[in-house]
C-alpha positions in Angstrom: 109.3 63.3 80.5 108.6 66.3 78.1 106.4 69.0 79.2 105.3 72.5 78.2 104.3 75.4 80.5 102.3 78.1 79.0 102.0 81.1 80.7 105.5 82.3 82.0 104.7 84.4 84.9 105.2 84.1 88.4 103.6 80.7 88.6 104.5 79.7 85.2 108.1 80.4 85.2 108.4 79.0 88.6 106.4 76.0 87.7 108.5 75.3 84.5 112.1 75.6 86.0 111.5 73.2 89.2 109.8 70.8 86.5 113.2 71.1 84.8 114.9 70.5 88.0 113.3 67.6 88.7 115.0 66.2 85.1 111.9 66.8 82.7 112.5 68.5 79.4 110.3 71.6 79.7 109.2 74.4 77.0 108.0 77.9 78.4 105.4 79.5 76.3 104.1 82.9 76.7 102.5 85.9 74.3 104.9 88.2 76.3 107.9 88.4 74.0 110.2 90.8 76.5 109.1 88.6 79.0 110.4 85.2 77.0 113.7 87.0 76.1 114.7 87.6 79.6 113.8 84.1 80.9 115.6 82.8 78.0 118.7 84.8 78.9 118.4 83.2 82.2 116.9 86.3 83.8 114.0 86.3 86.4 111.9 89.5 85.7 110.4 89.3 89.3 112.1 88.9 92.5 112.1 84.9 94.1 114.6 83.7 96.2 116.6 80.9 94.6 114.9 81.0 91.1 117.6 82.7 89.1 120.1 79.9 90.0 117.8 76.9 89.0 116.5 78.8 85.8 120.1 79.2 84.4 121.1 75.9 85.4 118.4 74.2 83.8 119.0 76.2 80.7 122.5 75.5 80.4 121.5 72.0 80.9 119.6 72.0 77.8 116.5 70.7 79.9 114.4 74.3 79.7 113.8 76.8 77.0 111.4 79.2 76.6 109.6 80.7 73.1 106.4 83.3 72.3 105.8 80.2 69.5 102.3 78.4 70.8 103.1 75.7 68.1 105.7 74.7 69.9 103.6 73.0 72.6 101.8 70.6 70.1 105.3 69.7 68.4 107.2 69.3 72.2 105.1 67.5 74.1 101.4 65.8 75.0 101.4 67.1 78.3 100.4 70.6 79.0 100.8 72.6 82.3 98.4 75.7 82.0 100.0 78.4 84.2 98.2 81.8 83.0 97.0 84.8 85.3 93.4 85.0 86.7 93.1 88.5 87.8 90.2 90.3 89.4 88.1 91.7 86.9 88.5 95.5 86.4 84.6 96.2 86.9 83.8 93.5 89.4 84.9 91.2 91.9 84.8 88.0 89.4 88.0 86.1 88.2 89.2 87.0 84.8 89.4 83.9 82.9 90.4 85.5 79.6 93.7 84.7 79.8 92.7 80.5 80.4 90.3 80.8 77.6 92.7 82.3 75.7 95.6 79.7 76.4 93.0 76.9 75.6 91.7 78.4 72.4 95.4 78.6 70.9 96.9 75.4 72.2 93.6 72.9 71.1 93.4 73.1 67.6 96.9 72.4 67.3 97.0 69.1 68.9 96.8 65.6 67.5 96.9 62.0 69.4 96.5 62.0 73.3 97.2 65.0 75.4 97.0 65.7 79.2 96.2 69.6 80.0 97.0 70.0 83.6 95.6 73.3 84.6 97.7 75.2 87.3 95.7 78.4 87.6 93.1 79.6 90.2 89.9 79.6 88.7 86.0 79.4 90.0 84.2 76.4 90.6 82.6 75.1 87.4 85.5 76.4 85.1 86.7 72.7 84.4 83.4 71.9 83.1 83.3 74.9 80.8 86.6 74.3 79.5 86.2 70.6 79.0 83.1 72.0 76.8 85.2 74.3 74.8 88.3 71.9 74.3 85.4 69.4 72.9 84.2 72.0 70.1 87.7 73.0 69.3 89.3 69.2 69.1 90.5 68.4 65.7 88.8 64.7 64.8 92.2 63.3 65.6 92.8 64.3 68.9 92.4 63.2 72.3 92.5 65.8 74.7 92.1 65.5 78.8 91.6 67.8 81.2 92.5 67.8 85.0 93.5 70.5 87.3 96.2 70.6 89.5 95.9 74.2 91.9 99.1 75.5 92.9 99.7 76.6 96.7 103.0 78.8 96.1 103.9 81.2 99.0 105.6 84.2 97.1 109.4 84.3 98.4 109.4 80.3 98.8 107.8 79.5 95.6 110.9 77.1 94.9 110.5 75.3 97.9 106.6 74.9 97.6 107.1 73.7 93.8 109.9 70.9 94.9 108.8 70.5 98.7 105.0 70.9 98.3 103.1 69.7 101.7 100.6 68.1 99.4 99.4 68.0 95.6 96.0 67.8 94.7 94.9 66.5 91.2 91.2 67.2 89.9 90.2 64.7 87.1 86.8 64.7 85.1 84.8 63.8 81.8 81.1 65.0 80.6 78.6 62.9 79.8 76.9 63.4 76.1 74.5 66.2 77.9 77.6 67.8 78.9 77.4 67.3 82.6 80.2 66.7 84.8 80.4 62.9 85.7 83.5 63.0 87.8 81.7 63.0 91.3 80.9 59.5 91.2 84.2 58.1 89.9 86.6 61.0 89.3 89.3 58.5 87.9 87.6 56.1 85.7 89.0 56.4 82.2 91.4 58.8 82.8 95.5 58.6 82.6 96.0 61.9 84.5 96.9 60.4 87.8 99.2 58.1 86.3 101.1 60.7 84.5 101.0 62.9 87.5 102.8 60.4 89.3 105.3 60.0 87.2 106.0 63.5 86.8 106.4 64.1 90.6 107.7 60.9 91.3 111.2 61.8 92.9 108.6 64.3 95.1 106.1 61.6 95.7 109.0 59.2 96.8 109.5 61.3 100.0 106.2 60.8 101.3 103.9 63.9 99.9 100.4 63.1 99.4 98.4 63.1 96.1 95.0 64.1 96.7 93.0 62.6 93.5 89.2 64.2 93.4 86.7 65.4 91.1 87.1 68.8 89.3 85.0 70.9 91.4 86.8 70.1 94.6 90.2 70.8 93.0 89.0 74.1 91.9 87.3 75.0 95.7 90.6 73.4 97.3 92.7 76.4 96.6 90.0 79.0 97.1 88.8 77.8 100.3 92.5 77.5 101.6 93.2 81.3 100.6 89.4 81.9 102.3 90.4 80.2 105.5 93.7 81.9 105.7 92.4 85.5 104.9 89.5 84.7 107.6 92.4 84.0 110.4 94.1 87.0 109.8 91.3 89.4 109.6 89.7 87.4 113.1 93.0 88.4 114.8 92.9 92.1 113.4 89.3 92.3 114.7 90.0 91.5 117.9 93.0 94.0 118.1 90.6 96.7 117.2 88.7 95.6 120.5 92.0 95.6 122.2 92.8 99.2 121.0 89.5 100.3 122.6 89.9 98.4 125.9 93.7 98.8 126.3 94.3 94.9 126.2 97.5 93.3 124.8 96.9 91.5 121.6 100.5 90.0 121.5 99.4 88.2 124.8 96.0 87.5 123.7 97.4 85.6 120.3 99.9 83.8 122.1 97.4 82.6 124.6 94.7 81.4 122.3 97.3 80.0 119.9 98.2 77.6 122.3 95.0 75.8 121.7 95.6 73.5 119.1 92.7 73.6 117.6 93.4 77.4 116.8 97.3 77.6 116.6 99.5 80.5 116.8 100.6 81.0 113.1 98.9 83.9 111.3 97.3 85.3 114.3 99.7 88.6 114.1 97.6 91.9 114.0 98.8 94.6 111.9 98.3 95.7 108.5 96.4 92.8 106.8 97.2 90.7 103.9 97.6 92.2 100.2 99.4 90.8 96.9 97.8 89.5 93.8 96.1 86.1 95.4 94.2 86.4 98.6 92.3 89.8 98.3 91.1 88.5 94.5 90.5 85.2 95.3 88.3 85.6 98.4 86.3 88.3 96.1 86.1 85.8 93.3 84.8 83.1 95.5 82.2 85.4 97.1 80.8 86.5 93.3 81.0 82.7 92.5 78.9 81.7 95.4 76.5 84.5 94.5 76.4 83.3 90.7 75.8 80.0 92.0 72.8 81.2 94.0 74.4 80.6 97.3 75.5 84.4 98.5 75.1 83.7 102.2 77.4 80.5 102.2 80.3 82.6 102.3 78.7 86.2 102.9 81.0 86.4 106.2 84.2 86.8 103.4 82.9 90.4 102.5 83.3 91.3 106.3 86.8 89.6 106.3 87.8 91.7 103.5 86.3 95.2 105.2 88.4 94.0 108.2 91.4 93.9 106.2 90.6 97.0 104.4 90.2 99.1 107.4 93.4 98.4 109.0 94.8 100.6 106.1 92.7 103.4 107.4 93.7 102.5 111.1 97.5 103.0 110.3 96.8 106.6 108.5 95.0 107.5 111.8 97.9 106.5 114.1 100.0 108.6 112.0 98.1 111.4 112.2 97.6 110.6 115.9 101.5 110.3 116.2 101.7 114.0 114.5 98.9 115.6 116.7 96.2 115.1 114.3 97.9 116.8 111.1 99.9 115.6 108.5 99.8 118.4 105.9 103.5 119.5 105.1 105.1 116.9 107.5 108.1 114.8 106.3 106.7 111.0 106.5 109.3 107.9 105.9 107.5 104.7 104.8 109.6 101.6 105.4 108.1 99.0 102.9 106.5 98.7 99.5 105.8 95.2 98.8 102.8 93.4 100.0 105.0 91.0 102.4 108.8 90.5 102.7 110.8 88.2 100.1 108.9 89.6 97.3 108.7 92.4 95.2 105.3 92.1 94.5 103.4 95.5 95.1 99.5 94.4 93.9 97.2 95.6 96.5 100.0 96.6 99.0 99.0 97.5 102.4 102.1 99.6 102.2 101.6 101.6 99.2 98.0 102.3 100.1 98.9 103.7 103.3 101.6 105.6 101.7 99.7 107.2 99.1 96.7 108.0 101.5 99.2 110.2 103.5 100.6 111.8 100.4 96.5 112.4 99.5 96.2 114.1 102.6 99.5 116.7 102.2 102.0 115.0 103.8 105.7 114.4 102.0 106.0 110.7 101.6 109.3 109.0 101.1 109.4 105.2 100.8 111.8 102.6 100.8 111.9 98.7 99.6 114.7 96.5 99.1 113.5 94.7 96.2 110.1 96.3 95.0 111.1 99.9 94.2 110.9 99.4 90.2 107.5 98.1 90.8 106.6 100.8 93.1 107.3 103.4 90.7 105.1 102.2 87.8 102.2 102.1 90.2 102.8 105.1 92.6 104.9 107.3 90.2 104.0 110.8 92.5 105.5 109.6 95.5 109.2 110.0 96.4 111.7 107.1 96.8 114.7 106.7 98.4 117.8 104.5 97.8 118.0 103.2 101.4 116.1 103.2 104.8 118.4 105.9 106.0 117.6 108.2 103.6 114.2 107.8 103.4 114.1 108.8 107.1 116.0 111.9 106.4 114.2 114.9 108.0 111.4 112.4 109.1 108.9 113.9 111.6 107.5 109.9 111.7 108.8 106.7 110.5 106.4 104.1 109.1 106.8 100.2 109.3 104.6 98.8 106.6 106.6 95.8 105.2 108.4 93.7 108.2 111.3 92.9 105.9 114.7 91.5 108.4 116.4 95.0 107.9 113.6 96.9 109.2 112.8 94.3 112.2 116.4 94.5 113.3 117.3 98.6 112.7 118.0 99.9 116.0 117.4 103.4 117.1 121.3 104.4 116.8 121.1 103.9 113.2 118.5 106.7 113.0 120.2 109.1 115.3 120.6 112.4 114.0 118.5 111.4 110.8 115.3 112.0 111.4 113.6 115.1 112.7 111.6 113.9 115.3 111.9 110.3 117.1 108.5 109.0 116.3 108.1 105.3 115.2 104.6 103.4 114.1 105.0 100.1 113.6 102.0 98.8 111.5 103.3 95.0 111.5 103.9 95.0 115.1 107.4 93.4 114.3 110.1 95.8 116.3 111.1 95.6 120.2 108.9 98.5 121.4 110.8 98.3 124.7 114.1 99.1 123.1 112.9 101.8 121.1 110.8 103.5 124.0 114.0 103.3 126.0 115.9 105.3 123.1 113.0 108.1 123.4 111.2 107.0 120.9 107.7 107.6 120.5 106.5 104.1 119.4 102.8 103.5 118.4 101.3 100.1 117.3 98.9 98.8 115.1 96.6 97.0 117.1 96.9 98.5 120.2 99.7 98.8 122.9 102.4 97.2 122.8 103.7 97.3 126.7 107.2 95.2 126.3 107.8 92.9 123.5 106.8 92.3 120.1 104.5 89.2 119.0 107.4 86.2 118.5 107.1 86.4 114.8 106.8 83.4 112.9 109.0 82.0 110.1 108.8 84.6 106.9 106.7 82.6 104.9 103.8 82.8 107.4 103.7 86.8 106.2 100.9 86.6 104.1 99.8 86.8 100.5 98.8 86.0 99.6 99.3 82.5 99.2 99.4 83.6 100.5 98.7 84.7 101.1 97.1 82.3 100.0 98.5 81.2 101.9 101.0 77.2 103.1 98.9 79.0 100.3 100.1 81.7 98.2 
């Protein structure tokens, strides 16, 4: 099939490449000329394992190209995926839908004949109904434009796998009656071709048994927000319990193992530590809270405010743990922070707990040096005042304390011997509870873990895909 993907950031570029990998003829469209130039040259402008190979293979095969020409969408295809960003508003918690509106405003007037828009972006409930009215006003008299919504569930670091081997596909279908009211809740598929088109697009995937859940607009919009909210709640829950463990002297690792054996709870994402960050989970739970307020139901998801507060509190707790390790004073001390991305297998530093901790320590007068395997360039752009090293060993040079802030494999498997003769003092703060505490203590290190004592071993780490996002998260959820 011929498809377009409008918006070629993390979501859009990944989706475009993966749709071409399924054999479709795809054009990616974005207003950012530099981004499009890099993608057309086969270069991924962000770190995502496996994506560069798929991108180059499909460009070379002629199934994928990128352009800034918004008129190319109408010329190329009748099915258009919408994958633009929906960041948090600068002065509030609501989702900023300006990119979504701009994409629709640019696309719809150019369309003639029958077209299907499939939204992928994370949007507040009610957005589809608003967009449908907008599309109705913008549509040419010779156009029949249908809107559907199919939210993404990508985990950064596993986005290719999640696109080509998803655990489910969700499709929201709707329509407006003459009064502008959504009639989809009664019969979401009535008069719609979206289900048939989506089944053809994902035929190869659906044949493996992946479920396609067809529903109305509002449910599809709420599915992604609810998934991320649930995941964020689970993470903040175990971190709240870890605060009690710190006071009581209990072992949060064993506690998480014990409750995780209950199949109603499960062990996944019950790892105490610095909490979640990234561009999805934090802004999505805030957007859901703001939307509930707008709908007159602030108490329905009011608990998410505490989920957010617990998560942010862990960053302050990590800073306090560093102070404690250094006897209450960080001024003039050398601190190595290993990790800058919000999670491993990503170069995303949006709302990164690691960089929040590093910057707060620097503001307290410490000399902070950061190293991350993939996120150095992004970190420098966001926090140019911090010092950066070219390796973990260089970052730890004459360090008074080492802080593990992102659980990259090279930090998890690092041994005390690697830092022997490098650091000025044998102190380490495990912000992700990912190290073997006994190994470090046996080597003479002052080992401290966020979340209370770690008497013998770290919690058994889940697959790296379970380290949040946000998606993710939220989130599997991004």
